[in-house]
N, CA, C and O atoms as CSV, one atom per row, in Angstrom:
chain,resi,resn,atom,element,x,y,z
A,1,MET,N,N,49.067,86.261,29.214
A,1,MET,CA,C,50.136,85.276,29.765
A,1,MET,C,C,49.517,85.157,31.241
A,1,MET,O,O,49.616,86.101,32.024
A,2,ARG,N,N,48.660,83.558,31.707
A,2,ARG,CA,C,48.994,83.231,32.296
A,2,ARG,C,C,50.544,83.345,33.817
A,2,ARG,O,O,51.742,83.497,33.577
A,3,GLN,N,N,50.010,83.230,34.979
A,3,GLN,CA,C,50.659,83.410,35.898
A,3,GLN,C,C,51.779,81.776,35.966
A,3,GLN,O,O,51.689,80.763,35.272
A,4,VAL,N,N,52.565,82.043,36.864
A,4,VAL,CA,C,53.302,80.913,36.902
A,4,VAL,C,C,52.751,80.876,38.536
A,4,VAL,O,O,52.657,81.961,39.111
A,5,LYS,N,N,52.349,79.481,39.355
A,5,LYS,CA,C,51.614,79.315,40.385
A,5,LYS,C,C,53.529,78.825,41.118
A,5,LYS,O,O,54.522,78.274,40.642
A,6,ILE,N,N,53.262,79.259,42.071
A,6,ILE,CA,C,54.784,78.761,43.079
A,6,ILE,C,C,54.219,78.394,44.450
A,6,ILE,O,O,54.002,79.277,45.280
A,7,MET,N,N,54.105,77.781,44.569
A,7,MET,CA,C,54.100,77.129,46.102
A,7,MET,C,C,55.731,76.672,47.075
A,7,MET,O,O,56.655,75.873,46.924
A,8,LEU,N,N,55.335,77.730,48.074
A,8,LEU,CA,C,57.133,77.678,49.234
A,8,LEU,C,C,56.406,76.531,49.914
A,8,LEU,O,O,55.191,76.705,50.016
A,9,GLY,N,N,56.773,75.669,50.283
A,9,GLY,CA,C,56.315,75.141,52.463
A,9,GLY,C,C,57.803,75.301,53.371
A,9,GLY,O,O,58.934,74.831,53.242
A,10,ASP,N,N,57.157,76.202,54.320
A,10,ASP,CA,C,58.352,75.643,55.233
A,10,ASP,C,C,58.009,74.750,57.234
A,10,ASP,O,O,57.974,75.047,58.428
A,11,LEU,N,N,57.822,73.418,56.139
A,11,LEU,CA,C,56.460,72.316,57.490
A,11,LEU,C,C,57.120,72.019,58.169
A,11,LEU,O,O,56.460,71.563,59.103
A,12,ASN,N,N,58.226,71.945,58.399
A,12,ASN,CA,C,59.411,71.484,59.032
A,12,ASN,C,C,58.950,72.092,61.044
A,12,ASN,O,O,59.410,71.563,62.056
A,13,TYR,N,N,58.496,72.641,61.021
A,13,TYR,CA,C,58.209,73.296,62.674
A,13,TYR,C,C,56.556,73.210,62.807
A,13,TYR,O,O,56.149,73.772,63.824
A,14,HIS,N,N,55.785,72.764,62.186
A,14,HIS,CA,C,54.105,72.809,62.521
A,14,HIS,C,C,54.219,70.938,63.084
A,14,HIS,O,O,54.596,69.880,62.580
A,15,ASN,N,N,53.801,71.272,64.031
A,15,ASN,CA,C,53.486,69.966,65.353
A,15,ASN,C,C,52.823,70.122,66.376
A,15,ASN,O,O,53.335,70.956,67.123
A,16,VAL,N,N,51.465,69.478,66.917
A,16,VAL,CA,C,50.798,69.729,68.052
A,16,VAL,C,C,51.356,69.307,69.263
A,16,VAL,O,O,50.758,69.328,70.339
A,17,HIS,N,N,52.728,68.849,69.051
A,17,HIS,CA,C,53.347,68.929,70.637
A,17,HIS,C,C,54.986,70.178,70.610
A,17,HIS,O,O,56.174,70.172,70.935
A,18,GLN,N,N,54.204,70.860,70.140
A,18,GLN,CA,C,55.278,71.671,70.358
A,18,GLN,C,C,55.353,72.604,70.802
A,18,GLN,O,O,54.900,73.408,69.987
A,19,SER,N,N,55.874,73.428,72.245
A,19,SER,CA,C,55.083,74.489,72.450
A,19,SER,C,C,55.371,75.617,71.454
A,19,SER,O,O,56.251,75.562,70.595
A,20,ILE,N,N,54.293,76.951,71.717
A,20,ILE,CA,C,54.611,78.121,70.663
A,20,ILE,C,C,55.398,79.052,71.114
A,20,ILE,O,O,55.180,80.152,70.607
A,21,MET,N,N,56.617,78.994,72.232
A,21,MET,CA,C,57.741,79.549,72.069
A,21,MET,C,C,58.596,78.903,71.799
A,21,MET,O,O,59.676,79.292,72.244
A,22,PHE,N,N,58.612,77.446,70.850
A,22,PHE,CA,C,59.809,77.209,70.070
A,22,PHE,C,C,59.271,77.571,68.663
A,22,PHE,O,O,59.804,76.846,67.823
A,23,GLN,N,N,58.590,78.252,68.244
A,23,GLN,CA,C,58.091,78.204,66.493
A,23,GLN,C,C,58.768,78.803,66.235
A,23,GLN,O,O,59.499,79.400,67.026
A,24,SER,N,N,58.814,78.916,64.637
A,24,SER,CA,C,60.048,79.874,64.727
A,24,SER,C,C,59.483,80.085,63.121
A,24,SER,O,O,59.085,79.144,62.434
A,25,VAL,N,N,59.542,81.987,62.509
A,25,VAL,CA,C,59.742,82.272,61.305
A,25,VAL,C,C,59.612,81.808,59.945
A,25,VAL,O,O,60.455,82.568,59.468
A,26,PRO,N,N,59.332,81.353,59.270
A,26,PRO,CA,C,59.629,80.828,57.664
A,26,PRO,C,C,59.833,81.863,56.719
A,26,PRO,O,O,59.226,82.412,55.800
A,27,ILE,N,N,61.291,81.933,57.499
A,27,ILE,CA,C,61.674,83.342,57.098
A,27,ILE,C,C,62.329,82.851,55.485
A,27,ILE,O,O,61.725,83.098,54.442
A,28,ASN,N,N,62.805,82.592,55.505
A,28,ASN,CA,C,64.143,81.717,54.644
A,28,ASN,C,C,63.215,81.883,53.210
A,28,ASN,O,O,63.723,82.449,52.242
A,29,ILE,N,N,61.502,81.227,53.134
A,29,ILE,CA,C,60.492,81.185,51.827
A,29,ILE,C,C,59.949,82.646,51.321
A,29,ILE,O,O,59.861,82.917,50.123
A,30,GLY,N,N,59.541,83.697,52.530
A,30,GLY,CA,C,59.976,84.255,52.910
A,30,GLY,C,C,60.342,85.278,52.288
A,30,GLY,O,O,59.554,86.178,51.996
A,31,TYR,N,N,62.044,85.296,51.888
A,31,TYR,CA,C,62.923,85.859,51.538
A,31,TYR,C,C,62.904,85.184,49.609
A,31,TYR,O,O,63.112,85.873,48.610
A,32,ILE,N,N,62.667,84.067,49.644
A,32,ILE,CA,C,62.639,83.232,48.340
A,32,ILE,C,C,60.734,84.238,47.577
A,32,ILE,O,O,60.340,84.533,46.448
A,33,GLY,N,N,60.442,84.318,48.288
A,33,GLY,CA,C,59.175,84.930,47.971
A,33,GLY,C,C,59.019,86.746,47.377
A,33,GLY,O,O,58.455,87.595,46.687
A,34,GLN,N,N,60.052,86.368,48.342
A,34,GLN,CA,C,59.699,88.376,47.667
A,34,GLN,C,C,60.890,88.869,46.808
A,34,GLN,O,O,60.802,89.822,46.033
A,35,TYR,N,N,61.960,88.173,47.002
A,35,TYR,CA,C,62.692,87.807,45.509
A,35,TYR,C,C,62.006,87.276,44.255
A,35,TYR,O,O,62.325,87.446,43.078
A,36,VAL,N,N,61.508,86.941,44.513
A,36,VAL,CA,C,60.183,85.821,43.172
A,36,VAL,C,C,59.519,87.012,42.115
A,36,VAL,O,O,59.389,87.272,40.918
A,37,ASN,N,N,59.041,87.791,44.180
A,37,ASN,CA,C,58.029,89.221,43.267
A,37,ASN,C,C,58.351,89.467,42.726
A,37,ASN,O,O,58.160,89.217,41.536
A,38,GLN,N,N,59.542,90.572,43.516
A,38,GLN,CA,C,60.429,91.678,42.791
A,38,GLN,C,C,61.090,91.589,41.437
A,38,GLN,O,O,61.607,92.536,40.844
A,39,LYS,N,N,61.004,90.183,40.964
A,39,LYS,CA,C,62.346,89.340,39.939
A,39,LYS,C,C,60.861,89.432,38.647
A,39,LYS,O,O,60.871,89.982,37.546
A,40,PHE,N,N,59.814,88.734,39.271
A,40,PHE,CA,C,58.468,88.395,38.209
A,40,PHE,C,C,57.377,89.245,38.230
A,40,PHE,O,O,56.543,89.302,37.326
A,41,GLY,N,N,57.360,90.135,39.595
A,41,GLY,CA,C,55.794,90.811,39.325
A,41,GLY,C,C,54.056,89.759,39.371
A,41,GLY,O,O,53.373,88.892,39.917
A,42,LYS,N,N,54.153,90.412,38.676
A,42,LYS,CA,C,52.826,89.768,38.387
A,42,LYS,C,C,52.660,88.284,37.320
A,42,LYS,O,O,51.680,87.577,37.086
A,43,GLU,N,N,54.104,88.220,36.831
A,43,GLU,CA,C,53.947,87.237,36.212
A,43,GLU,C,C,54.035,85.640,37.081
A,43,GLU,O,O,54.005,84.497,36.625
A,44,ALA,N,N,54.130,86.049,38.238
A,44,ALA,CA,C,54.004,84.949,39.445
A,44,ALA,C,C,53.404,84.835,40.699
A,44,ALA,O,O,53.896,85.417,41.665
A,45,HIS,N,N,52.449,84.187,40.793
A,45,HIS,CA,C,51.526,84.323,41.701
A,45,HIS,C,C,52.785,83.076,43.305
A,45,HIS,O,O,53.286,82.007,42.955
A,46,VAL,N,N,52.983,83.663,44.912
A,46,VAL,CA,C,53.580,83.072,44.975
A,46,VAL,C,C,52.258,82.662,46.745
A,46,VAL,O,O,51.454,83.403,47.309
A,47,SER,N,N,52.544,81.627,46.942
A,47,SER,CA,C,52.258,81.467,47.999
A,47,SER,C,C,52.842,80.413,48.659
A,47,SER,O,O,53.333,79.394,48.172
A,48,LEU,N,N,52.708,80.886,50.309
A,48,LEU,CA,C,54.011,80.424,51.447
A,48,LEU,C,C,53.244,79.642,52.618
A,48,LEU,O,O,52.335,80.183,53.246
A,49,TYR,N,N,53.647,78.411,52.853
A,49,TYR,CA,C,52.618,77.645,54.000
A,49,TYR,C,C,53.736,76.768,54.860
A,49,TYR,O,O,54.789,76.233,54.513
A,50,LYS,N,N,52.931,76.871,56.348
A,50,LYS,CA,C,53.549,76.736,57.899
A,50,LYS,C,C,53.249,75.108,57.572
A,50,LYS,O,O,54.089,74.247,57.311
A,51,ASP,N,N,51.784,74.960,57.668
A,51,ASP,CA,C,50.243,73.599,57.633
A,51,ASP,C,C,50.855,72.680,56.813
A,51,ASP,O,O,50.903,72.899,55.603
A,52,PRO,N,N,51.215,71.927,57.174
A,52,PRO,CA,C,51.545,70.417,56.349
A,52,PRO,C,C,49.573,70.391,55.863
A,52,PRO,O,O,49.223,70.892,54.794
A,53,HIS,N,N,48.888,69.968,56.499
A,53,HIS,CA,C,47.493,69.879,55.954
A,53,HIS,C,C,47.062,70.934,55.147
A,53,HIS,O,O,46.248,70.508,54.329
A,54,GLU,N,N,47.209,71.797,55.064
A,54,GLU,CA,C,47.380,73.472,54.803
A,54,GLU,C,C,47.463,73.195,52.896
A,54,GLU,O,O,46.728,72.758,52.010
A,55,PHE,N,N,49.021,73.841,53.053
A,55,PHE,CA,C,49.576,72.917,52.107
A,55,PHE,C,C,49.838,71.812,51.278
A,55,PHE,O,O,50.579,72.013,50.316
A,56,PHE,N,N,49.229,70.310,51.515
A,56,PHE,CA,C,48.453,69.404,50.806
A,56,PHE,C,C,47.248,69.597,49.901
A,56,PHE,O,O,47.109,69.235,48.733
A,57,SER,N,N,46.273,70.355,50.828
A,57,SER,CA,C,44.846,70.221,49.990
A,57,SER,C,C,45.113,71.634,49.607
A,57,SER,O,O,44.096,72.227,49.248
A,58,LYS,N,N,45.938,72.158,49.592
A,58,LYS,CA,C,46.101,73.120,48.413
A,58,LYS,C,C,46.729,72.847,47.352
A,58,LYS,O,O,46.468,73.398,46.282
A,59,LEU,N,N,47.892,71.720,47.540
A,59,LEU,CA,C,48.107,71.487,46.214
A,59,LEU,C,C,48.085,70.417,44.950
A,59,LEU,O,O,48.515,70.275,43.805
A,60,LYS,N,N,46.812,69.382,46.557
A,60,LYS,CA,C,45.675,68.503,45.398
A,60,LYS,C,C,44.738,69.462,44.906
A,60,LYS,O,O,43.998,68.801,44.177
A,61,GLU,N,N,44.448,70.359,44.897
A,61,GLU,CA,C,42.981,71.293,44.603
A,61,GLU,C,C,43.784,72.140,43.107
A,61,GLU,O,O,43.502,71.998,41.918
A,62,ASP,N,N,44.617,72.830,43.616
A,62,ASP,CA,C,44.880,73.278,42.284
A,62,ASP,C,C,46.502,73.383,42.311
A,62,ASP,O,O,47.338,74.086,42.878
A,63,LYS,N,N,46.486,71.992,41.129
A,63,LYS,CA,C,48.345,71.930,41.156
A,63,LYS,C,C,49.425,73.190,40.608
A,63,LYS,O,O,49.428,73.886,39.592
A,64,PRO,N,N,49.950,73.145,41.307
A,64,PRO,CA,C,51.498,74.775,41.360
A,64,PRO,C,C,52.052,74.609,39.622
A,64,PRO,O,O,51.257,74.091,38.837
A,65,ASP,N,N,53.036,74.939,39.252
A,65,ASP,CA,C,53.796,74.923,38.806
A,65,ASP,C,C,54.827,74.489,39.808
A,65,ASP,O,O,55.033,73.275,39.793
A,66,ILE,N,N,55.484,75.144,40.624
A,66,ILE,CA,C,56.993,75.134,41.085
A,66,ILE,C,C,56.248,74.540,42.379
A,66,ILE,O,O,55.084,74.604,42.774
A,67,VAL,N,N,57.593,73.845,42.942
A,67,VAL,CA,C,57.014,73.839,44.569
A,67,VAL,C,C,58.378,73.859,45.472
A,67,VAL,O,O,59.192,72.940,45.381
A,68,ALA,N,N,58.523,74.688,46.125
A,68,ALA,CA,C,59.850,74.399,46.572
A,68,ALA,C,C,59.401,74.134,48.849
A,68,ALA,O,O,58.702,74.571,49.763
A,69,LEU,N,N,60.469,73.121,48.514
A,69,LEU,CA,C,60.475,72.889,49.899
A,69,LEU,C,C,61.269,73.156,51.234
A,69,LEU,O,O,61.910,72.164,51.581
A,70,SER,N,N,61.403,74.345,52.147
A,70,SER,CA,C,62.586,74.480,53.100
A,70,SER,C,C,63.107,72.905,54.253
A,70,SER,O,O,62.271,72.024,54.459
A,71,GLN,N,N,64.193,72.837,54.718
A,71,GLN,CA,C,64.581,71.791,55.689
A,71,GLN,C,C,65.470,72.492,56.462
A,71,GLN,O,O,66.012,73.559,56.176
A,72,TYR,N,N,65.566,71.969,57.255
A,72,TYR,CA,C,66.235,71.962,58.555
A,72,TYR,C,C,66.993,70.677,59.390
A,72,TYR,O,O,66.449,69.575,59.463
A,73,ILE,N,N,68.100,70.918,59.905
A,73,ILE,CA,C,68.454,69.493,60.336
A,73,ILE,C,C,68.853,69.911,61.656
A,73,ILE,O,O,69.255,69.081,62.471
């Protein structure tokens, strides 16, 4: 059986003008990724991204089955 490919992105905090002390941990996608790993094990492959350039590069290179993004206001 083929693994389901899931990309989770928390791209909100990444920018060159933001101080390193104001950057935060993408805990929300971390929790979701861990839940998927516990629930589905080797049936799913989860990858986490904070850098938008890396995210879109991987998206073009290897099409995932599921993409989920977080958003804060």
